[in-house]
C-alpha positions as CSV (number, residue, x, y, z in Angstrom):
1,M,-2.9,17.9,-28.7
2,P,-1.3,21.2,-27.9
3,H,-3.7,24.1,-28.3
4,S,-4.0,27.7,-27.2
5,H,-6.7,30.2,-26.1
6,P,-6.4,33.6,-27.8
7,G,-6.3,36.3,-25.1
8,I,-7.4,34.0,-22.4
9,E,-5.3,32.7,-19.4
10,Q,-6.1,29.4,-17.8
11,V,-5.4,27.8,-14.5
12,C,-6.0,24.1,-13.7
13,Y,-6.2,22.8,-10.1
14,L,-6.1,19.0,-9.8
15,L,-8.6,17.7,-7.3
16,E,-8.3,14.0,-8.0
17,G,-6.2,11.6,-10.1
18,T,-3.0,12.4,-12.1
19,A,-2.3,14.4,-15.2
20,R,0.5,15.2,-17.7
21,V,0.9,18.8,-18.5
22,E,3.0,20.6,-21.2
23,V,3.4,24.3,-21.5
24,G,6.2,26.5,-22.9
25,G,8.3,23.5,-23.7
26,E,8.1,22.2,-20.1
27,K,6.5,18.8,-19.3
28,F,5.5,17.7,-15.8
29,E,3.2,15.4,-13.9
30,M,0.4,16.7,-11.7
31,R,-1.0,15.1,-8.5
32,P,-4.0,16.2,-6.4
33,G,-3.4,19.7,-4.9
34,D,-1.1,20.8,-7.8
35,A,-1.9,23.7,-10.1
36,C,-0.7,24.8,-13.5
37,F,-0.9,28.1,-15.3
38,F,-1.3,28.4,-19.1
39,P,-0.6,32.0,-20.3
40,A,-2.8,33.5,-23.0
41,D,-1.8,32.4,-26.6
42,V,0.8,29.9,-25.4
43,P,0.3,26.3,-26.8
44,H,-0.3,23.8,-23.9
45,R,-1.7,20.4,-23.2
46,F,-3.5,18.9,-20.2
47,Q,-3.9,15.1,-20.4
48,A,-5.3,12.7,-17.8
49,S,-2.8,10.0,-16.8
50,S,-5.2,8.1,-14.4
51,D,-8.6,6.5,-14.9
52,K,-10.4,9.2,-13.0
53,V,-9.5,12.9,-13.0
54,R,-11.3,15.8,-11.4
55,V,-9.9,19.2,-12.2
56,M,-11.1,22.8,-11.5
57,V,-10.4,25.0,-14.5
58,I,-10.4,28.8,-14.3
59,Y,-10.3,31.1,-17.3
60,T,-9.6,34.8,-17.3
61,P,-11.4,36.6,-18.8
62,P,-14.2,34.0,-18.5
63,Y,-15.6,32.4,-21.7
64,L,-17.9,29.6,-22.6
65,E,-16.1,26.3,-23.3
66,N,-16.5,26.4,-27.0
67,P,-14.3,24.6,-29.5
68,A,-14.6,27.6,-31.8
69,N,-12.6,29.6,-29.2
70,V,-9.6,27.2,-29.2
71,V,-6.7,27.5,-31.7
72,A,-4.9,24.3,-32.6
73,P,-1.5,24.5,-34.4
74,L,-1.8,24.2,-38.2
75,G,-2.2,20.6,-39.4
76,D,-3.6,19.4,-36.1
77,P,-7.3,18.4,-35.9
78,K,-9.3,20.1,-33.1
């Protein structure tokens, strides 16, 4: 489901597997070595499209991965 991180930018670097990404109305497939950028406050989605996926995720500013820090669009469960 699309979600956003208030005031936090995110970069995903795909190490293994494939993934589908959606950000800012654009959709694309990622393969190992690809990276994507999610601007702060912009709804986005990162979804594995292979059985095994390894991804390095970088947040700035850093924060603990906590569901309370994620904002989902109204009507969507977290």
